[in-house]
VOGU-3710 file (C-alpha; in Angstrom, 3 decimals, decimal comma):
1> mkklgyilla> 8,798/58,146/-88,007  9,327/54,415/-88,393  10,334/54,208/-84,726  7,138/56,023/-83,697  5,130/53,501/-85,716  6,712/50,627/-83,782  5,935/52,398/-80,500  2,287/52,924/-81,491  2,005/49,290/-82,642  3,497/48,061/-79,363
11> fslsftacst> 1,121/50,268/-77,384  -1,810/49,017/-79,458  -0,843/45,378/-78,855  -0,345/46,077/-75,177  -3,775/47,711/-74,929  -5,392/44,813/-76,791  -3,708/42,284/-74,512  -4,773/44,276/-71,446  -8,336/44,494/-72,721  -8,425/40,747/-73,386
21> endivnftfl> -7,077/39,952/-69,936  -9,728/42,130/-68,340  -12,402/40,138/-70,161  -11,258/36,833/-68,631  -12,800/35,591/-65,397  -10,802/32,797/-63,754  -12,192/30,510/-61,063  -11,437/27,087/-59,581  -13,589/24,115/-58,576  -12,463/21,537/-56,011
31> qlndvyeiap> -14,558/18,389/-56,500  -15,093/15,524/-54,035  -17,575/12,664/-54,172  -18,477/9,552/-52,166  -16,579/10,411/-48,986  -17,491/8,310/-45,950  -14,334/8,477/-43,870  -12,880/11,666/-42,394  -9,479/10,154/-41,542  -6,763/8,825/-43,893
41> leggkvggma> -6,981/5,218/-45,109  -4,560/2,466/-46,168  -2,552/2,839/-42,993  -2,594/6,633/-43,274  -1,253/6,747/-46,832  -4,248/8,197/-48,685  -7,280/10,406/-48,114  -8,209/12,422/-45,048  -10,373/15,525/-44,891  -7,731/17,586/-43,038
51> rveklhqdll> -5,463/17,034/-46,041  -8,222/18,039/-48,456  -8,718/21,245/-46,500  -5,002/22,031/-46,796  -5,335/21,738/-50,566  -8,482/23,879/-50,386  -6,599/26,618/-48,534  -3,720/26,462/-51,022  -6,175/26,863/-53,914  -7,823/29,845/-52,234
61> ienpntfmfm> -4,422/31,523/-52,024  -3,847/30,768/-55,700  -7,291/32,112/-56,647  -9,834/33,505/-54,139  -12,541/32,489/-56,613  -12,288/28,857/-55,487  -15,387/26,752/-54,793  -15,526/23,347/-53,074  -18,209/20,794/-53,982  -19,421/17,403/-52,780
71> agdflnpsll> -21,156/15,337/-55,473  -23,205/13,232/-53,057  -22,772/10,282/-50,656  -21,139/11,326/-47,411  -23,573/10,811/-44,510  -23,500/7,019/-44,800  -21,985/4,420/-44,658  -19,149/4,816/-42,191  -17,790/2,893/-39,248  -18,100/5,979/-37,043
81> gtlkykgeri> -21,714/6,414/-38,104  -22,669/3,091/-36,548  -21,360/4,086/-33,096  -23,338/5,868/-30,396  -22,437/9,359/-29,184  -24,403/10,946/-26,347  -26,992/8,186/-26,577  -27,618/8,431/-30,340  -26,113/6,811/-33,437  -23,646/9,237/-34,991
91> kgkqmievmn> -25,044/8,709/-38,516  -22,977/11,304/-40,367  -22,777/13,873/-37,560  -18,979/13,720/-37,748  -19,046/14,466/-41,468  -21,280/17,504/-41,054  -18,994/18,939/-38,378  -15,930/18,461/-40,588  -17,621/19,850/-43,712  -18,877/22,893/-41,803
101> amkfdlvafg> -15,307/23,634/-40,747  -14,118/23,213/-44,347  -16,800/25,637/-45,589  -18,082/23,620/-48,530  -19,763/25,855/-51,102  -22,293/23,411/-52,550  -23,370/19,864/-51,731  -25,676/17,527/-53,661  -27,660/14,585/-52,311  -26,383/11,101/-53,076
111> nhefdlkene> -28,440/7,945/-52,654  -26,690/7,095/-49,361  -27,939/10,271/-47,684  -31,315/8,530/-47,690  -29,955/5,506/-45,823  -30,655/7,623/-42,756  -34,040/7,634/-41,097  -36,163/10,672/-41,811  -35,510/12,300/-38,431  -31,772/11,504/-38,628
121> lqqrlnesnf> -31,439/13,160/-42,021  -33,350/16,194/-40,794  -30,971/16,512/-37,842  -27,966/16,429/-40,180  -29,550/19,020/-42,476  -30,252/21,298/-39,529  -26,656/20,982/-38,307  -25,181/21,923/-41,696  -23,982/25,444/-42,490  -23,248/24,884/-46,187
131> qwiatnpihk> -25,512/25,187/-49,219  -27,405/22,106/-50,418  -28,945/21,540/-53,842  -31,745/19,075/-54,679  -33,040/19,217/-58,236  -35,070/16,007/-58,201  -35,346/14,572/-54,634  -38,446/15,790/-52,787  -39,500/15,287/-49,163  -42,549/13,024/-49,159
141> lndsitqrfa> -44,785/13,651/-46,140  -47,399/11,095/-47,177  -48,907/9,630/-50,361  -50,447/12,922/-51,407  -48,301/15,671/-49,855  -44,707/16,549/-50,739  -42,505/19,521/-50,017  -38,915/20,519/-50,613  -36,294/19,277/-48,187  -35,277/22,107/-45,892
151> vikdsirhei> -32,660/23,160/-43,386  -34,435/24,310/-40,232  -32,680/26,959/-38,127  -34,434/28,655/-35,169  -37,749/27,118/-36,299  -37,423/28,743/-39,752  -37,479/26,475/-42,824  -34,857/27,278/-45,437  -35,901/25,218/-48,453  -33,186/23,472/-50,423
161> pktvsfkvkn> -33,381/24,850/-53,978  -33,477/23,042/-57,306  -30,803/25,344/-58,702  -28,001/27,429/-57,181  -26,012/30,325/-58,645  -22,822/32,099/-57,631  -21,409/35,409/-58,845  -17,734/35,527/-59,763  -15,755/38,722/-60,354  -12,272/39,294/-61,757
171> nagkeieigf> -9,766/41,979/-60,700  -11,079/44,338/-63,367  -14,573/44,175/-61,892  -16,085/42,014/-64,664  -18,731/39,779/-63,084  -20,367/36,612/-64,306  -22,968/34,276/-62,873  -22,376/30,528/-62,767  -25,347/28,230/-62,255  -25,696/24,660/-61,014
181> fsatinstpk> -28,264/21,896/-61,289  -28,087/18,454/-59,684  -29,496/14,989/-60,263  -29,666/12,078/-57,811  -30,043/8,400/-58,684  -33,080/6,581/-57,322  -31,331/3,595/-55,784  -32,279/3,965/-52,117  -36,076/3,932/-51,984  -37,513/5,322/-48,775
191> eyvaygdfye> -41,086/6,203/-47,841  -40,116/9,787/-47,077  -38,362/10,424/-50,427  -39,876/11,029/-53,868  -37,112/11,088/-56,480  -39,203/12,035/-59,480  -37,659/11,855/-62,950  -34,088/13,145/-62,666  -33,963/13,634/-66,453  -37,058/15,850/-66,618
201> sakyayanlk> -36,087/17,667/-63,412  -32,670/18,472/-64,864  -34,279/19,768/-68,086  -36,494/22,119/-66,100  -33,580/23,295/-63,950  -31,341/23,924/-66,951  -34,058/25,885/-68,767  -34,392/28,068/-65,686  -30,634/28,581/-65,313  -29,609/29,290/-68,904
211> tksdivfglt> -31,664/32,502/-69,071  -29,790/34,105/-66,178  -26,403/32,346/-66,004  -23,316/32,898/-68,128  -22,285/29,245/-67,652  -24,171/26,240/-66,253  -22,530/23,246/-64,558  -23,833/19,928/-63,253  -23,256/18,487/-59,768  -24,720/15,003/-59,964
221> hltieqdemi> -24,862/11,612/-58,316  -25,752/9,211/-61,117  -24,252/6,284/-62,994  -21,841/7,324/-65,732  -24,382/6,199/-68,337  -27,003/8,501/-66,820  -24,485/11,351/-66,656  -23,772/10,843/-70,354  -27,505/11,181/-71,068  -27,508/14,511/-69,235
231> anmfpkvpli> -24,347/15,686/-71,041  -25,825/14,834/-74,443  -29,031/16,634/-73,542  -27,174/19,820/-72,540  -24,253/20,199/-74,994  -23,535/23,737/-73,695  -22,825/22,476/-70,164  -18,999/22,196/-70,237  -18,547/20,148/-67,046  -20,556/17,685/-64,999
241> mgghehvnms> -18,988/16,859/-61,634  -20,393/13,500/-60,604  -20,158/10,674/-58,117  -21,489/7,165/-57,431  -18,922/4,949/-59,209  -16,120/5,413/-56,611  -13,326/5,222/-59,182  -11,820/8,243/-60,899  -12,750/8,988/-64,482  -12,846/11,826/-66,957
251> vpvgnakitk> -15,259/11,039/-69,775  -15,507/13,363/-72,785  -18,967/13,937/-74,251  -18,807/16,243/-77,268  -17,047/19,407/-76,150  -17,862/18,711/-72,492  -16,656/16,210/-69,896  -17,859/14,267/-66,883  -15,428/13,861/-63,991  -15,523/11,645/-60,906
261> adanaktvyv> -12,824/11,331/-58,256  -11,930/8,247/-56,214  -14,070/7,567/-53,158  -13,032/8,643/-49,669  -10,921/11,521/-50,998  -8,130/9,230/-52,159  -8,106/11,689/-55,035  -9,974/14,917/-55,790  -10,485/16,853/-59,001  -9,232/20,418/-59,348
271> hrisyntktk> -10,799/22,293/-62,258  -9,188/25,612/-63,225  -11,690/27,427/-65,403  -11,421/30,559/-67,562  -14,451/32,301/-69,057  -14,148/34,969/-71,754  -16,919/37,526/-71,261  -16,557/38,746/-74,854  -16,358/35,493/-76,817  -18,396/33,474/-74,245
281> etvinselvp> -15,788/30,724/-74,470  -14,977/28,467/-71,510  -11,617/26,751/-71,064  -11,308/24,056/-68,382  -8,049/22,546/-67,192  -8,859/19,539/-64,974  -6,306/17,835/-62,736  -6,808/14,657/-60,707  -4,923/15,306/-57,471  -3,915/12,451/-55,099
291> itketgidkn> -4,500/13,196/-51,404  -1,467/11,875/-49,511  0,899/12,794/-46,691  2,623/15,158/-49,117  -0,580/17,220/-49,357  -0,098/18,462/-45,784  -2,849/18,975/-43,209  -5,082/21,768/-41,992  -4,663/21,863/-38,204  -8,181/23,107/-37,415
301> vdkivqkwnv> -9,907/20,357/-39,372  -7,419/17,796/-38,054  -8,447/18,647/-34,470  -12,053/17,753/-35,321  -10,986/14,539/-37,056  -8,855/13,508/-34,081  -11,715/14,182/-31,669  -13,903/11,695/-33,517  -11,018/9,249/-33,939  -10,546/9,088/-30,163
311> lldekikeil> -14,136/7,886/-29,824  -13,630/5,370/-32,634  -10,400/4,004/-31,138  -12,000/3,584/-27,711  -14,852/1,540/-29,155  -12,685/-0,642/-31,407  -10,092/-1,329/-28,705  -12,837/-2,934/-26,653  -12,618/-5,729/-29,242  -9,263/-5,308/-30,962
321> pnpdevifta> -6,134/-4,204/-29,018  -4,171/-2,848/-32,001  -6,681/-1,609/-34,618  -4,123/0,348/-36,699  -1,808/-2,613/-37,279  -1,410/-3,442/-40,980  -2,593/-7,022/-41,336  -2,647/-7,499/-45,101  -1,682/-5,753/-48,334  -4,211/-6,035/-51,145
331> eipldgrdtp> -2,469/-5,817/-54,512  -5,812/-6,340/-56,258  -8,632/-4,128/-54,893  -11,119/-6,028/-52,732  -14,551/-5,044/-54,019  -16,999/-4,111/-51,277  -19,080/-1,658/-53,306  -22,809/-1,909/-52,705  -23,946/-2,868/-56,199  -21,456/-5,730/-56,761
341> vrskqtnlgl> -21,744/-7,298/-53,276  -25,518/-7,324/-53,622  -25,597/-8,800/-57,104  -22,581/-11,039/-57,773  -19,781/-12,935/-56,058  -16,910/-10,551/-55,273  -13,370/-11,192/-54,106  -14,120/-9,449/-50,799  -17,199/-11,635/-50,270  -15,093/-14,691/-50,976
351> litkamaysf> -12,407/-13,551/-48,526  -14,976/-12,992/-45,766  -16,571/-16,399/-46,231  -13,178/-18,119/-46,425  -12,361/-16,507/-43,077  -15,661/-17,789/-41,675  -14,695/-21,335/-42,671  -11,189/-20,789/-41,301  -12,629/-19,843/-37,901  -13,806/-23,468/-37,682
361> nnevdcaivn> -10,487/-24,885/-38,957  -12,131/-25,304/-42,389  -14,227/-28,139/-40,957  -17,310/-26,984/-42,848  -18,660/-27,754/-46,324  -19,219/-24,114/-47,253  -19,701/-20,632/-45,778  -22,362/-17,994/-46,450  -22,898/-14,321/-45,549  -25,540/-11,882/-46,792
371> ggsiriddql> -24,174/-9,165/-49,087  -26,070/-6,515/-47,128  -23,792/-7,092/-44,114  -20,905/-5,606/-46,102  -21,397/-1,881/-45,479  -18,198/-0,258/-46,704  -19,425/0,598/-50,252  -15,819/0,963/-51,346  -12,823/-1,004/-52,548  -10,027/-1,950/-50,174
381> qgditgvdif> -6,544/-1,801/-51,611  -3,001/-1,357/-50,421  -2,333/-1,699/-46,702  -5,333/-3,008/-44,762  -5,680/-2,525/-41,017  -8,033/-3,876/-38,392  -9,984/-0,607/-38,655  -10,618/-1,360/-42,335  -12,133/-4,740/-41,458  -14,419/-3,003/-38,979
391> rvlpfggevl> -15,377/-0,602/-41,777  -16,364/-3,578/-43,927  -18,581/-5,165/-41,254  -19,372/-2,404/-38,723  -22,103/-4,390/-36,988  -19,939/-7,449/-36,377  -21,806/-10,535/-35,212  -20,920/-14,172/-34,630  -20,068/-16,949/-37,042  -22,183/-20,043/-36,398
401> kvelkgsllk> -21,574/-23,642/-37,428  -24,836/-25,160/-38,601  -26,048/-28,540/-39,862  -28,866/-28,668/-42,391  -30,159/-30,914/-45,145  -29,112/-30,388/-48,743  -32,730/-29,634/-49,681  -32,806/-26,673/-47,273  -29,324/-25,525/-48,291  -30,433/-25,403/-51,951
411> kvlnygrlka> -33,529/-23,451/-50,937  -31,358/-20,933/-49,055  -28,921/-20,553/-51,934  -31,694/-20,123/-54,503  -33,410/-17,556/-52,333  -30,208/-15,529/-52,217  -29,624/-15,907/-55,961  -33,092/-14,551/-56,728  -32,449/-11,574/-54,447  -29,705/-10,175/-56,698
421> gkgaylqryn> -29,568/-6,419/-56,171  -30,797/-6,721/-52,574  -29,074/-7,168/-49,223  -30,227/-10,804/-49,094  -27,955/-11,736/-51,997  -25,443/-14,257/-50,632  -21,655/-14,090/-50,781  -20,252/-17,612/-50,622  -17,251/-19,883/-50,203  -17,230/-23,386/-51,713
431> asydkvtkkw> -20,798/-23,080/-53,069  -21,293/-22,361/-56,780  -24,193/-22,065/-59,207  -23,959/-23,354/-62,785  -26,121/-21,172/-65,021  -26,167/-23,798/-67,760  -27,282/-26,784/-65,676  -29,073/-24,528/-63,163  -27,642/-26,587/-60,327  -25,806/-25,757/-57,118
441> tvnnkpiiaa> -22,617/-27,503/-56,142  -20,731/-27,654/-52,859  -17,057/-28,569/-53,085  -17,606/-29,035/-56,849  -20,225/-31,754/-56,299  -24,012/-31,427/-56,817  -25,927/-30,857/-53,599  -27,728/-34,025/-52,470  -31,137/-33,238/-50,994  -31,018/-35,819/-48,193
451> kiytvafsdy> -27,374/-35,257/-47,213  -26,503/-33,264/-44,076  -24,164/-30,354/-44,763  -22,149/-28,352/-42,279  -22,233/-24,638/-43,091  -20,660/-21,541/-41,517  -23,338/-18,816/-41,373  -23,269/-15,259/-40,120  -25,562/-15,138/-37,100  -27,595/-12,374/-38,787
461> llrgfdipfl> -28,821/-14,878/-41,371  -29,983/-17,235/-38,634  -32,366/-14,566/-37,329  -34,599/-14,724/-40,402  -34,250/-11,035/-41,284  -33,136/-11,628/-44,874  -34,294/-15,225/-45,398  -37,563/-15,713/-43,451  -37,422/-19,522/-43,280  -33,787/-19,624/-42,129
471> tsenkdviiv> -34,023/-19,330/-38,355  -32,830/-21,319/-35,370  -36,501/-22,197/-34,757  -36,606/-24,139/-38,023  -36,440/-27,825/-37,015  -34,218/-28,535/-40,050  -31,594/-26,066/-38,816  -29,283/-27,451/-36,143  -26,671/-25,151/-34,620  -23,919/-27,584/-33,744
481> yenketdvak> -21,476/-25,012/-32,480  -22,364/-22,131/-30,158  -19,445/-19,783/-29,720  -17,826/-19,028/-26,409  -16,259/-15,721/-25,425  -12,747/-17,015/-26,128  -13,533/-18,271/-29,625  -12,351/-16,311/-32,653  -15,707/-16,934/-34,329  -17,376/-14,874/-31,604
491> dirkaiilyl> -16,808/-11,827/-33,824  -16,720/-12,189/-37,607  -14,265/-9,283/-37,844  -11,744/-10,999/-35,563  -12,137/-14,122/-37,670  -11,224/-12,166/-40,820  -8,247/-10,479/-39,145  -6,865/-13,818/-37,911  -7,381/-15,357/-41,362  -5,528/-12,520/-43,095
501> knr> -2,675/-12,614/-40,597  -2,181/-16,324/-41,248  -2,485/-16,362/-45,021
//
């Protein structure tokens, strides 16, 4: 009798365990954000979309309920995007082709998607086969008419929704619905985009989702502070997958967390999630996964990457014979992210301007380049190749040696200082501003208004695009050195490469 009792107890426990297991729905999220380059970086050591796809395939084998997400910023900037293909700038076309092959499940807008012209963005949308989400960005036709962004296929508009839901089923047939909202930072103003209030838009989207979804997640492209606002507003959202900062982080907010991977798929986040249909509890195990040679590659995606790389190599080799040669190893990351280079002196800006001075054997008083010329929006670290330098300054241009009076030099420097946050902010070498005395110095000495200074400028600045009064037509600007084809200063990127090789 006692033995029978043990058997019944064991059966009861077994049944309970079986019942509990049947109530659990397991699924996996693969999160990327801020990916501009399809090929590996740092001399092939990190990143690469073919490697990400290999991980994606491995996760699908582990759990067929695997979803892959992009938390914004992928159509721009990129070195490839600046090149022409079949008579048109590529502008993210390569990324769409790769992401189509990878079968992304959901993609949010980042601010850099709106770097593209209206017609360019529409072309990329039309080429995409994956699902987009746009909770707050709206397509602005004119001052009074707006409509949702749409993917147009065979002349039919498929509007991009504010919210997206997926159904997930376990082996026992239990099904849940998971919902998503997005939010995009308003940091790239364009006439054809109305961002609205991301906070209010997210509130509306969440209210709509929570009535029909078992769990709601965020896929955002905001600053971490803005993400924390969202997380505090929606304490029942267990995970916000975000982008924008470019450095990995996992930030707890109450019982939830915000995660961001490193830019350019140097790392990705893998979230293994379990949802209990009885208790309504969600358990999330998040892992930051480095993307390296050890990850392996997906051959189909790699073929697409190599196709685009052939075009890139052909174009670069017109200027640089060995673009993949490692020319420098950066122990400290060189900061080329948009916000810093447009608002403060960075170590990458200093390196560029030092190289500009070096191209004239340092026979200049200082060197200046506009922050907006630096288009990488990333940090360079580890092994740096010639390709990386082209990524930093994809449009190239000459370095010019110019003579001008101290009074005009101060005017130029002040103009750049007051343009903090814009492309006209100036990165400098040997020119400093003292916030206490409110004076500029060159070579640690106050600028003398009547003195003639010799300055290395990027030729872009001498066209008056960023600083209207700084042009070669200005009688106070004297170009004392016009470059010849054989001169290293003919291309600012070659000047940087030579400088780094000789450090």
